N, C-alpha and C positions, 0 to 999 in steps of 0.2 A: 192419582190415575196416571201412569205412563201414557203421554200424547203419541197418537198414531203418526208412523213416520211417513204414511201417505198425504198427510194435512199439514206437513211443515212448510211454513212460507219464509223462514229466515235464509239469506242468501250464504251460499258457501264464500269460504275465506278463498281468495285468488290464488294464494299460494298454493293451498291443497288441491285445488282444482286444477292448477297448472302441472303440478305432480301426476296427477291421476292422468293429463294429456301426454305427460312425458311418459309414464309406463305403457300407455296403450300405443304411442309411437314406437316404443321398443316392442313392443307384441307383433306390431307390423313389421317391424325390420328383422324379427326371428321369423318369420313367414307365416305365421296363423293367418288362417282366412278371415275375411272380413265377417263371416258370421261368429264367429268365435269369438272376434275381438269385439262386436257391438254387442252380441247377446250374452255371450260367456261371462264377459268383464266388464264391459262397457257399461251395460243396463245395472248389475249391482253395485258399480264403484260410482256412477253419476245419479243413479236415482235413489240409492240407498244409503252409502257410506257418506257421500257429501252432503245429503241433507240431515244425516246424523250428525256430522261434526258441525255443521250450522246449529244446530239445535241444542250441542253440547258448547257452542261457544270455543271450539278448538279452532285456532289460528296457525300454530305451528304443530309439524306432526310429531314432534319430541315429546309433547304431552299425551300423546297418546299411551294407554297402561292397559294392562289385560283386564283390569278391573273395570275399566270403561269400554272397552271393546266387549265384555261379558255384557254388559247393560244392553249393547246393541243386538246380539242375540237373544236376550229374554225379550228386547221389546220385539224383534221380528215374531218369535214365537206367540207372543200373546195378542198383537194387535198390528202385525206388521203389513199385512195385505190390505188393498181398497175393500173388500168385502170381509175382511175380519181376520182369523188366525190363519198363517200361511202352515202349509203341511211340514212336517219335520225334512222332507226331503230337499224341499225348496229352500228352505233355512240353512242346509246344509250346502246346497249349491252355492247360495250367496257367500255364506262366509268362507267358504273353501276360494271363491274368487278375491274377495278381499284379502285373504291371507296370503294369496299370491301376490298381492300386490305390497302389502306390509313386508314380506321377505325381501322382495326389490327395493322398497324403502331402505332396509336396513342394510342392504350391499351397498347401496347409494351411500351410506353414513348418515341418513336424515333420522333414524330412529333405532331405539335398542331393539333387542330381539321380542317382539310383542306380536300376540294374534287373538285372534276372537275365537272363543269356544266354540266348535261344531255341534251339534246336537246327538245324542247317541239313536241312530237310526234303527226302527224295530227290523227285525229278520223277516223277511217276507219270500214265498215260495212263488215265482213269478211263472204263471201258465204257459204252457207251450203247446203247439200242434203236434200231433202223431203223423206219422209219415202217410198214414191212412187217411186222416183228416185231409193234408194238403192235396192227397188226391182227389179226395171229394171236391176241393175248392177247384182245381184244374179241370174236373167233368163238370162242372154247374158252370163254365165257360162255355161261350157260344162261338167264338172266333177263335184261330188260331193264335192271333196278336193276343187275346185276353190269357190264353193258357202258357204262354210263352212269358208273358209277364209274373204270372203265379211261378212257374217253373223255375224261372231265372232267381226270384227271391227265394225260394225255398232251396235251392240247391247250389247257390253261391254265398247267400247271407250278406246282400248287398244292401245298403241304405237305399231310402225310397230316392232320396237326391241322386244319388250316383245311376239308380237305374234310370231315372229321367232325362237324365244329361247325356245319355250314352249315345254314340254318333255312327254312321255305319263305317265310318273308318277304324272304330273304335273295336271292331271284329276281327282279330288278329291271328292268320294260319300261319302256325309256325313248322309246317309239314309233319315230320316223324314225331317232333317233340309236343306236337297238339294245336288245339285251338283255345283261343284266349279270350276274354275281353278287358282292354286298356280301361280301367277305371279310374275317374279322378276323384280321389278321396278327401277326406276332411285337412285342411291344412295345407292343402295343393299337394298332397303326397298321392303320386299316382302308384297303380300297382296292377299288374297282370293276374286276371283270376281264370285260372282252367275251367272250361265248361265240357268236360267230355261226355256227358251223357246229352248233351241238347243241342250239342254246335250243328248237326246235319238239318235238325229242325229250323232252327234259326237261319241257316242258309238258305233253306227253300222258301221260308218266311220273305228274306231279302229278295229273291227273285222272282217270287210268285204272288205273295200275299200283300206286301208292303205296296201300297197307293206309289205311283211312280211320279206324281205330281204335288210331293211335298213339300211345304215351306222349310228350306234347308234340308241338312243332312242328318236330323234325327231319325236314329234309329226306330223310335217307336212314334206314331203319329195317331192325332187324334181321331175318333170314328166319324166324325160329321166335317164334310169339304165347305169350305168357306169360299170365297168368291174367286179367290187365288189360288186355293189349294188346300191340302190337307194342313193343318195347325201341327207342330211338336205336342205329343201327349203333356199334361202338365202334373206336377205332385198330387194336385188335389183330384185329380182325376184317375189316378191309379189308386191312390187313399180309397176313393168314393168305391172303384170297380172292387177291390178287396172286401170293402165292407159289403157290398150288395151278391157278392159271389157266396161270402160266408153266411146270409141269409137265406139264399137260394137254397144252398146245400145242407140248411138245417146242421150248423156247426153247434150252436147251442152256446157260446161264449163269445163274447168281443174279440174281433179280428182285425187286425190292422197290419200294417207291410212289416213294422219292427217285429212283429210276432213272429213272422217267418224266418227274420233273421237270428232271435233269440234261439227258434226252435232248430234251425240249421246248426248253430252252435251247439247245441245240447245232444244234438245225434250224432254232429261229428266225433265230439268227447265220448260219448258211449261207445261209439265201434272203434274206439282207439286212437283218432287223429291225434298227432304230436301238439301239445298246446301251443308250441313257437311256429308251427305250419299253421295252425288254426288263425292265429294271430296275424300270420301275413296275409292269408286270404280277406281276413275281415277287415283290414286295414288299421289294425292298432299298432301304435307305437311301442306298447311294452304288454306286458302280461298280466298287468291288473284288472282291464276288463275280463278278459279270460277266467281268471279266479271267482270274478263276480257271477259268469255265467255257470259255475258250478255250483252256486247256491239254488240255482233253478231247478237242479237235478232233484227229483223224489226220492225219499229215503229208500225205495225199492233201486232204482239206479245206483245210487252211492253204494247199496249192500253188493251188487252185483260187479261194481268195479272194484271194491275192495277184494271181491271174491276171486275175482280175476287176477290181481296184483297178487295176492298170495297164493294163488295154485301155481302161477309162474314161479315165484320166490322159492317154494317147494320142490317144484320139478327141478329147479337149479343145483339142489342141496346134493 
């Protein structure tokens, strides 16, 4: 029986560990964010890859082979988690991070071109909210602050962390060019997100609804006042708010902030938004994630989208 990775006690070889540190330093030099480095790459390499190498007595990166790395994927799938079997999506995430490291080692001349096998992921339909359900969420909110939180998530596709970090100075009025939010995205990639449908409400909230004695200049503040003033609204606060509003509105499904991001992307694509424009609004550096969003469309959505394309093509003949 294969030993569980979570109980390995062998110490990683110092040379392999040093190469992992060098790679993570390279990621920092490329400008990747701390969360991406620590969670996206640091955890799979330090908590999974290094213990595996120690367990397999790997002391030189040159001895890594595809056959050996397949054993890593197999162990992760069978008993890699602390509580048993990991999901295929988790294993896919970990092995992809490890393969990025192996590709870096290859470029550095440390290993041949090898990589761990990634598991075949099951195709799944990710549920989204309709615009009517989003309106029910907003209607269930009792304060303008809460209504704006729902509307901004639903009409901009912002990430939860991006919404919670917004500051007063991030509302940018460019006159005839419109009003935008300066959003600080993943990997320190800033972007300007247009808010044509909600900017007047947001400006009124800032002038008349937002408490004046907030601690700092965060755009959204917590509901309860502390001794020194209102603290910034936290990510967990927004998460709990969305969950509570969904229960109050009787949506009938699990609702969380990132679901609103998926819903915005799907709605925008269905209405004909250019995927490149959508990727820019969402803060994606490539179209790969947008292609994944298409998988969220229902069969009827796909049929309608194809019908529009065929009708347009026939009309141009």
